[in-house]
C-alpha positions in Angstrom: -42.4 -78.3 -91.0 -39.8 -77.6 -93.7 -40.6 -78.3 -97.3 -38.2 -80.6 -99.1 -35.9 -78.8 -101.6 -37.7 -77.8 -104.7 -41.1 -78.4 -103.2 -43.8 -75.9 -102.3 -46.7 -76.1 -100.0 -49.8 -73.9 -100.1 -51.8 -72.4 -97.4 -55.1 -70.5 -97.3 -54.9 -67.5 -95.0 -57.8 -66.1 -93.0 -57.2 -62.7 -94.6 -55.5 -61.6 -97.8 -52.0 -60.3 -97.6 -50.8 -57.5 -99.8 -47.5 -58.9 -101.0 -47.3 -58.7 -104.7 -43.5 -59.3 -104.5 -44.2 -62.9 -103.4 -46.2 -63.4 -106.6 -43.6 -61.8 -108.8 -41.1 -64.3 -107.5 -43.3 -67.3 -108.4 -44.0 -69.1 -111.6 -47.8 -69.4 -111.0 -47.6 -72.7 -109.0 -50.9 -72.1 -107.3 -52.6 -71.2 -110.6 -51.5 -74.7 -112.0 -51.8 -76.8 -108.9 -55.5 -77.0 -108.2 -58.7 -78.2 -110.0 -60.9 -75.2 -109.3 -61.3 -72.0 -107.3 -64.6 -71.3 -105.5 -66.1 -67.9 -106.4 -68.8 -65.7 -105.0 -71.5 -64.8 -107.4 -70.0 -61.3 -107.8 -66.6 -62.8 -108.6 -68.2 -65.2 -111.1 -69.9 -62.2 -112.9 -66.6 -60.2 -112.8 -64.6 -63.0 -114.3 -67.3 -63.6 -116.9 -67.1 -59.9 -117.9 -63.3 -60.3 -118.1 -63.8 -63.1 -120.7 -63.5 -66.3 -118.6 -64.3 -69.4 -120.6 -63.9 -72.0 -117.8 -66.6 -70.9 -115.3 -69.0 -73.5 -113.8 -72.1 -73.2 -111.7 -72.9 -76.4 -109.9 -76.0 -76.4 -107.8 -75.7 -72.7 -107.0 -71.9 -72.9 -106.2 -69.7 -70.9 -108.6 -66.2 -72.1 -109.7 -63.4 -71.1 -112.0 -61.9 -74.3 -113.4 -58.1 -74.0 -113.3 -57.1 -77.6 -113.8 -54.0 -77.8 -116.1 -53.5 -74.0 -115.5 -55.7 -71.0 -115.0 -56.8 -69.4 -118.2 -55.7 -66.0 -116.8 -52.1 -67.2 -116.2 -49.9 -65.6 -118.9 -46.2 -66.2 -118.9 -46.3 -67.4 -115.3 -48.1 -64.3 -114.1 -51.8 -63.5 -113.3 -53.1 -61.3 -116.1 -56.1 -60.2 -113.9 -54.1 -59.7 -110.6 -56.1 -56.6 -109.4 -59.4 -58.5 -110.1 -58.4 -62.0 -108.9 -60.8 -63.8 -106.6 -60.7 -63.5 -102.9 -59.5 -67.1 -102.5 -56.5 -66.3 -104.8 -55.8 -63.3 -102.6 -55.6 -65.4 -99.5 -53.4 -68.2 -100.9 -49.7 -68.2 -100.3 -47.2 -70.7 -101.4 -44.1 -71.4 -99.3 -40.9 -73.3 -100.0 -38.0 -73.1 -102.5 
């Protein structure tokens, strides 16, 4: 199915793809378009060490809250790209 002009649609892949060019051509749409990102406990601790302020732990589930934009999104780019969570690595955005 084709996205309408100017629209993007996201997809979570089964495995991460190594395509940083795709991210360089984007304005951080995925980093602004969701409420939260599920994290492993290791990712939670890594992001905490990187200075994350919007981390939550709800009943043993860890989350980075990204509603209204991820705190690590700087000038439309991920400032922690090499350290981003697995879910972020598996997300792709398609469309115009």
